[in-house]
LOTOR-697927 format. One record per residue (C-alpha): residue number from 0; residue in three letters; x, y, z. Coordinates in Angstrom, 2 decimals, always signed. Example, Ala and Ser with C-alpha at 12.3 -4.5 7.8 and 13.67 -1.06 7.14 Angstrom:
% LOTOR-697927
0, ALA, +12.30, -4.50, +7.80
1, SER, +13.67, -1.06, +7.14
This chain:
% LOTOR-697927
0, MET, +10.71, -97.82, -40.96
1, LEU, +10.21, -94.14, -40.25
2, ALA, +6.87, -93.02, -38.86
3, ASN, +6.86, -89.99, -41.17
4, GLU, +8.26, -90.37, -44.63
5, TRP, +10.28, -87.55, -46.13
6, ASP, +8.08, -85.59, -48.48
7, MET, +9.48, -83.07, -50.97
8, GLU, +6.33, -80.93, -50.91
9, THR, +6.41, -80.66, -47.11
10, ALA, +10.13, -79.95, -47.14
11, LEU, +9.62, -77.11, -49.64
12, GLU, +6.77, -75.65, -47.59
13, VAL, +8.88, -75.71, -44.41
14, SER, +11.77, -74.11, -46.29
15, ARG, +9.49, -71.35, -47.64
16, GLU, +8.13, -70.65, -44.15
17, GLU, +11.61, -70.47, -42.65
18, GLY, +12.78, -68.16, -45.44
19, PHE, +9.77, -65.92, -44.95
20, GLU, +10.38, -65.70, -41.20
21, ARG, +14.05, -64.85, -41.78
22, GLY, +13.07, -62.19, -44.33
23, VAL, +10.57, -60.61, -41.96
24, GLY, +13.20, -60.52, -39.21
25, VAL, +15.75, -58.84, -41.47
26, GLY, +13.15, -56.37, -42.71
27, MET, +12.14, -55.45, -39.17
28, GLU, +15.78, -54.91, -38.16
29, LYS, +16.35, -52.63, -41.15
30, GLY, +13.14, -50.74, -40.42
31, ILE, +14.04, -50.20, -36.79
32, GLU, +17.54, -49.06, -37.78
33, LYS, +16.13, -46.60, -40.34
34, GLY, +13.58, -45.30, -37.83
35, MET, +16.27, -44.73, -35.23
36, GLY, +18.34, -42.81, -37.79
37, ILE, +15.38, -40.61, -38.69
38, GLY, +14.76, -40.02, -34.99
39, MET, +18.36, -38.97, -34.40
40, GLU, +18.20, -36.64, -37.42
41, THR, +15.07, -35.06, -35.97
42, VAL, +16.83, -34.52, -32.64
43, ALA, +19.81, -33.03, -34.49
44, VAL, +17.65, -30.63, -36.51
45, ASN, +15.83, -29.50, -33.36
46, ALA, +19.09, -29.05, -31.43
47, LEU, +20.64, -27.06, -34.28
48, ALA, +17.51, -24.87, -34.44
49, LYS, +17.95, -24.14, -30.72
50, GLY, +21.52, -23.01, -31.32
51, TYR, +23.50, -26.08, -30.29
52, SER, +26.89, -26.40, -32.00
53, ILE, +27.70, -29.24, -34.38
54, GLU, +30.00, -30.71, -31.71
55, GLN, +27.21, -30.63, -29.11
56, VAL, +24.77, -32.26, -31.53
57, TYR, +27.38, -34.94, -32.27
58, GLU, +27.70, -35.67, -28.54
59, ILE, +23.91, -35.86, -28.13
60, THR, +23.03, -37.92, -31.22
61, GLY, +26.17, -39.79, -32.20
62, LEU, +25.57, -38.79, -35.83
63, ASP, +28.74, -38.10, -37.79
64, THR, +29.67, -34.45, -38.21
65, GLU, +29.24, -34.63, -42.00
66, THR, +25.58, -35.61, -41.56
67, ILE, +25.02, -32.92, -38.94
68, THR, +26.62, -30.29, -41.17
69, SER, +24.40, -31.41, -44.03
70, LEU, +21.31, -31.20, -41.81
71, SER, +22.31, -27.71, -40.65
72, GLN, +22.32, -26.52, -44.28
73, ARG, +18.84, -27.83, -45.15
74, PRO, +15.72, -25.73, -45.00
75, ALA, +13.90, -26.02, -41.65
76, GLY, +11.84, -29.19, -41.29
77, MET, +13.47, -31.07, -44.16
78, LEU, +15.21, -34.31, -43.20
79, SER, +17.45, -36.39, -45.46
80, ASN, +14.74, -38.97, -46.17
81, GLU, +12.41, -36.25, -47.48
82, SER, +14.62, -35.07, -50.35
């Protein structure tokens, strides 16, 4: 006989905890990714304001040229997440 019997309530609680932990991990990854993107956009806006070319900003940030072009056409201080 097993020392601990299988219990549906305990199994559900463990499953909920594991799901919560997975969800938190995924949320943190997405948050970090979004934060890094915002940071790169800030660098791009600052570099463009200092007169760097789109190609130079691409080399510095790794952002695609379409995004950089879009950022160069926005009013100063306005990033894509603020629209």
